[in-house]
N, C-alpha and C positions, 0 to 999 in steps of 0.2 A: 414512591414505589408504583409500578404499573401492574395492576391486577388483571388487566385485559389480556386475553390470549385469543388466538384464532379459534373458531369453532372446531372442536376435534372431529375429524382431522381435516385440515384444509388442503392437503395434497391430493393429487388425482388418484382414483382407485386403481388397483393393479389391473393390467390388461390380461386377456386370456393367456394362460401359460405362465404368468408371472406369479411369484410368491409375494404375499403381503409382507411388508417390512415389519420387523419387530416393533412393539409399541414404543420402546424407548427411542428407537431411530426416528419414528414418526413424530414424537414429541420434540425431539431435538431439531428435526427438520422444520417444524412449525415455528419454533423460536428463531432458528437461523434465518428463515425467510423474513420474519418481522424485523430482525436486526439489519439485514441487508437492504430492506426496503425503507429503512429509516423510521419505522413505527416505534422502535426502541432505539434510543440514542446512547452513545458512549457515556458511561457513568450512571445510567438508569439502573435502579434496583429491580431485581426479579422478585416475584412473590416467594414466600417460603415454601419448602418442599411439601409441607402439609397442604397448603392451599392449592398448589399445582396438582397434587394427587387427587384432591377433591374435584377439581375442575375436569380432569381427564378421566376420573373414575378408575385410577390405577393405584398400585401400591407405591409407597415411598421408595422402595428398592428400585422400581422401574424409573421413577423420577430421578433418583440419584444417578442411575446409569445414563439417562438423557443429559443431565447436567455435566457428567464426566465427559461425554462426547463433545459437548459444546466447549468445554475447557480445552480439550485436545485440539479442537479446531481454532482455538484462540479467540473465540467470540465472546466468552464470558470469563470472569475471574471470581474466585471465591475467597473472601476475606474472613479469616477466623474470628468469630465473635461478632461479626458485623452483618454478613449476608452475602448474596450473590449479585454481581453487577455486570452490566454489559461492558466488555473490555474497552479501555481507552487506548490500548496498543493497536497499531496498524500492522498488517502483514503484507508482505510482498512475496508472491511465489517466484522462486528462482527458475522454475521450469517454463514460465510464460513471460513473454516480453510485453510489459505494460508500462504506461507512463504513471507518474505520480498522480496526475489528475484522475486517471482511470482508477487507480488503487483507492484513492480517497472517496471518490463517488460511489464505488462499489460497497463502501462501508456506510453509505447513507449520510456522509459528511460533505461539507462544502469546502472545496479547495480554494486557497488564496495564494497569491504570489506578490512578493515585494521585489522589484527589480533592483539589483545591486550594480549591474553592468549590462549593457545591451548595445554592442557596437562591433564593428569590423576591426580586427587587429591581426598582428603577425602571430602565427602559430608558435607556441612554446615548443622546445625540443620534444617534450613528452607527447604533445598533441600531434606534432609533425610525424613522429614515429608511429603513433597509433593510427593516424589517418593516411599514412603512406604519402605524405607531402614532402616537397623539397624545402630546405631551409629558406626562410624568408617569405614563404607563401602565406596568404591571408586566410582567415577563417571568420565566420560569424560567431561571436561569443556572447552567451547569455548566462548571467549569474543571477540566481534568485534565492530568496528566502522563502521556503515553501511551508505553508501552514494548512491546518484543517480545523474548521470551526474556530478560527482565530488563535489556535495553539501552534506555535512554531515547531516544526518537526525536522526540517532538513535544509541544508544549504547546498545548492546544486549549481555547478558550473559546466555548461555544455559548449563545446566547440564543434561547429558544423561546417563542412566543406561549402565553399561559396556557391557552387552551382546548385546545391540542394537548398540553400537558404541565402540568397544574395542580399536580403534586407532583414536583419534581425529584429527591426522595430515592428515587423508585422506580427510577431509573436506577442499576444496579449494574454493568452491563457495556456493552452496545451501546445508545446512544441511539436509533439507527434501529430496533432490534428493539422497543423500547418504543413508538415512534411507529407502527410497523407493527401492533402489537397493538391500537392505538386507531384503525387505519384512516387514519392521518394521516402516513405516511412521505412525505418529499419524492420527487417523481418526476422532477424536473429541477432544475437549479441554474445560477446564474451565478457564476463563480469569477474572481477576480483574483489573479494570482501575481506576486510581485516578489522580487528578491534583497536580502538585508539582512545587516548585521553584527550578530550576537547581542550584546545588552547583558549586563551583569554578572549580573543576576538570571536571565534566560533561559538564559544560558550555564551557570550553576551547576546549574540544574535539569536541563539536557541533558548535563551532565558533559563539557563542552568548554571551552577557554579563552575568556575574553571577547574579543569581536571576531571570533570564528570565523564563517565563512560560513554563512548560513542561508537558508531560504525562508519567506516570509510570504504566507499565503493568506487571502483574505476570500471567504466563500461565502454566498450567499443561496439557500436551498432553497425550492422551491415545491411545494405539494400538487397533487392531481389537478384542483382547481378553479382552478389558477394563482394561488393566494394565497400570499404569502411567509409561511413559518412558522418558519424557522430562519435565524439570522444567526450564522455561525461564523468566528472568527479563529484562525488556527493558525500557530505557528512550528515549522519542521522543521529538523532537523540537515542541513546541506548535504552532509555526508560520508556520509550513510546513506540518503538518500531521493532518488528521481527521479520527476518527473512526465513522462508520455509521452503522445503523441497520434499517432493514425494519420491519414495523409493519403492521399487517393485521387484 
């Protein structure tokens, strides 16, 4: 259990004309900052409500509201009869185009990749349609088992048009970093997400029993000229990954 917390309150003071945030929001913000910076790791236990209330000099009702806020943000999980822990689930916002590497690093975790395929090949019918290619045209294809802190989370297969990625072997970490260096990073995408039962091969790679719940996503990424350059299919562990969206 980690009893250390930021000195209340670590956030900047309100500027002239701004209202000071409610205490529970500021407490939640302190913990959120520590989680995102990696000071608190996935699976770490938070102090009990009573201890947090003593540290911050607030009521347990205020602490409870702060914890509820962190639960809503997906940063912590409360286990009945056990305590409160930093969530081991990862979240990917559907409203922002980010890479797996960026999502994992944002949670203070270390991304890892095991390459399953990294070569130039003929586009499949689905890839050709998604990328607007003619039958028989080639693509750079990269298939990887994606992990965070050694925990397998996703199987990702990306097909990229050859002029954006003529040599797939240059990708050793983030595909989007490589595309950015060439001035061809996708700036928008269309994604389709569905629930699936993981088959035997995918379940073995993700270290879960066959038939376990998973999420299947197909994404087509477009460059600044609105040309499709990336067609990615991904299988995610349903017990470790959430996709979120903000509604206004």
